[in-house]
VEXMAR-544071 format. One line per field, with one value per residue (C-alpha): x, y, z; chain; residue number from 1. Coordinates in steps of 0.05 Angstrom, whole numbers, plus 5000, padded with zeros to 4 digits. Example, Ala and Ser with C-alpha at 12.3 -4.5 7.8 and 13.67 -1.06 7.14 Angstrom:
% residues 2
c1: [5246,5273]
c2: [4910,4979]
c3: [5156,5143]
mol: [A,A]
seq: [1,2]
This chain:
% residues 195
c1: [0473,0444,0458,0446,0493,0486,0554,0578,0600,0672,0668,0639,0694,0747,0718,0720,0793,0820,0775,0770,0747,0743,0712,0754,0756,0776,0713,0665,0626,0600,0668,0701,0650,0659,0585,0558,0611,0589,0660,0644,0584,0622,0676,0624,0595,0665,0682,0617,0636,0704,0673,0617,0647,0721,0770,0774,0821,0841,0858,0861,0832,0777,0705,0646,0610,0535,0482,0409,0386,0311,0278,0205,0203,0223,0288,0295,0333,0316,0265,0313,0258,0257,0301,0360,0400,0453,0462,0405,0418,0484,0494,0497,0501,0460,0507,0476,0525,0525,0569,0581,0535,0592,0623,0558,0533,0458,0424,0360,0363,0309,0342,0411,0386,0385,0459,0473,0437,0467,0397,0373,0336,0288,0232,0175,0111,0073,0084,0076,0128,0173,0170,0185,0243,0270,0266,0299,0357,0364,0369,0432,0505,0531,0580,0529,0477,0527,0542,0468,0455,0511,0488,0419,0448,0457,0384,0396,0422,0357,0327,0282,0214,0178,0159,0120,0097,0082,0149,0199,0194,0241,0246,0224,0290,0352,0420,0483,0552,0615,0687,0698,0666,0694,0684,0677,0616,0578,0515,0483,0495,0444,0465,0411,0405,0394,0328]
c2: [5150,5193,5268,5329,5387,5455,5483,5537,5519,5534,5479,5429,5445,5439,5371,5347,5366,5348,5290,5312,5380,5405,5469,5529,5569,5632,5629,5610,5675,5657,5641,5706,5761,5804,5823,5754,5708,5640,5613,5593,5553,5522,5502,5471,5429,5410,5384,5344,5315,5295,5263,5225,5208,5221,5265,5273,5222,5271,5336,5360,5422,5434,5456,5414,5411,5414,5375,5355,5287,5305,5363,5378,5312,5272,5239,5272,5326,5397,5437,5480,5527,5554,5615,5610,5558,5609,5684,5706,5693,5655,5586,5533,5457,5407,5348,5282,5239,5169,5175,5120,5130,5131,5194,5236,5272,5285,5343,5383,5445,5484,5471,5487,5559,5558,5540,5596,5646,5622,5602,5551,5490,5478,5430,5482,5461,5527,5601,5598,5542,5580,5645,5604,5569,5637,5666,5606,5609,5685,5674,5629,5654,5670,5610,5559,5589,5586,5513,5494,5530,5491,5426,5437,5443,5366,5362,5379,5308,5275,5267,5207,5243,5299,5352,5416,5434,5506,5528,5483,5450,5395,5335,5363,5387,5345,5366,5325,5351,5314,5329,5327,5322,5261,5254,5178,5188,5233,5200,5260,5334,5386,5455,5509,5584,5607,5646]
c3: [4508,4453,4462,4419,4425,4391,4367,4319,4248,4270,4324,4274,4223,4278,4299,4228,4223,4291,4311,4383,4410,4482,4507,4491,4553,4516,4473,4529,4541,4609,4636,4616,4612,4676,4677,4668,4693,4717,4730,4800,4778,4721,4768,4813,4756,4733,4802,4803,4736,4761,4824,4784,4716,4727,4691,4616,4587,4534,4569,4640,4671,4618,4622,4600,4535,4541,4504,4509,4532,4543,4508,4526,4564,4503,4485,4418,4382,4404,4360,4321,4301,4373,4393,4439,4402,4382,4362,4318,4245,4256,4223,4277,4279,4318,4327,4347,4388,4417,4480,4530,4590,4639,4602,4611,4674,4668,4704,4703,4662,4699,4766,4738,4736,4813,4811,4760,4805,4871,4892,4943,4917,4976,4991,4988,4955,4964,4976,5051,5057,5010,5053,5115,5081,5058,5129,5159,5107,5117,5192,5186,5190,5120,5116,5138,5089,5033,5049,5051,4985,4950,4983,4954,4884,4882,4870,4798,4788,4812,4744,4755,4761,4729,4781,4779,4849,4837,4864,4829,4762,4737,4692,4627,4602,4617,4598,4593,4606,4579,4570,4494,4426,4389,4313,4320,4365,4314,4284,4250,4238,4218,4199,4214,4223,4296,4307]
mol: [A,A,A,A,A,A,A,A,A,A,A,A,A,A,A,A,A,A,A,A,A,A,A,A,A,A,A,A,A,A,A,A,A,A,A,A,A,A,A,A,A,A,A,A,A,A,A,A,A,A,A,A,A,A,A,A,A,A,A,A,A,A,A,A,A,A,A,A,A,A,A,A,A,A,A,A,A,A,A,A,A,A,A,A,A,A,A,A,A,A,A,A,A,A,A,A,A,A,A,A,A,A,A,A,A,A,A,A,A,A,A,A,A,A,A,A,A,A,A,A,A,A,A,A,A,A,A,A,A,A,A,A,A,A,A,A,A,A,A,A,A,A,A,A,A,A,A,A,A,A,A,A,A,A,A,A,A,A,A,A,A,A,A,A,A,A,A,A,A,A,A,A,A,A,A,A,A,A,A,A,A,A,A,A,A,A,A,A,A,A,A,A,A,A,A]
seq: [1,2,3,4,5,6,7,8,9,10,11,12,13,14,15,16,17,18,19,20,21,22,23,24,25,26,27,28,29,30,31,32,33,34,35,36,37,38,39,40,41,42,43,44,45,46,47,48,49,50,51,52,53,54,55,56,57,58,59,60,61,62,63,64,65,66,67,68,69,70,71,72,73,74,75,76,77,78,79,80,81,82,83,84,85,86,87,88,89,90,91,92,93,94,95,96,97,98,99,100,101,102,103,104,105,106,107,108,109,110,111,112,113,114,115,116,117,118,119,120,121,122,123,124,125,126,127,128,129,130,131,132,133,134,135,136,137,138,139,140,141,142,143,144,145,146,147,148,149,150,151,152,153,154,155,156,157,158,159,160,161,162,163,164,165,166,167,168,169,170,171,172,173,174,175,176,177,178,179,180,181,182,183,184,185,186,187,188,189,190,191,192,193,194,195]
């Protein structure tokens, strides 16, 4: 499976030297920042990866590395002229990889934001249905509501169709998570300056 991952120059240099690189939890901003911690959500996706693609064969108890499988509905390298590919002005790398399919968990990038925000991914197709769904969810006991919210997150893995029903949008940006960067899976590297 062809995947494109955006990484810092430091990660690329480490990969060239060490041949295998995993997520450095100490450098992962969203795992350690007390104001923006997504540790619970990253633990959730890590558990899903273990259940669906197995543990890493290289290291245990690590967090995923993220890459793009579909970008703007196409299986191609992300447009590096767009912003949000790294800190403004910093040199970054776009690493093109060929990873065995069974080592990648694909999910919908737009719906992943519901997971990050502890949101419920419902079945509403209009505002009225959404309001009704929210009222129903709010009426449930806290633990039951929490369980239903987490169960709804599995919808991020349904990537077979493009959907935009006015409430939810999915299928245009598909991300892949995998356990490690392997130098022998690198096909191309492009160095660029983040905008």
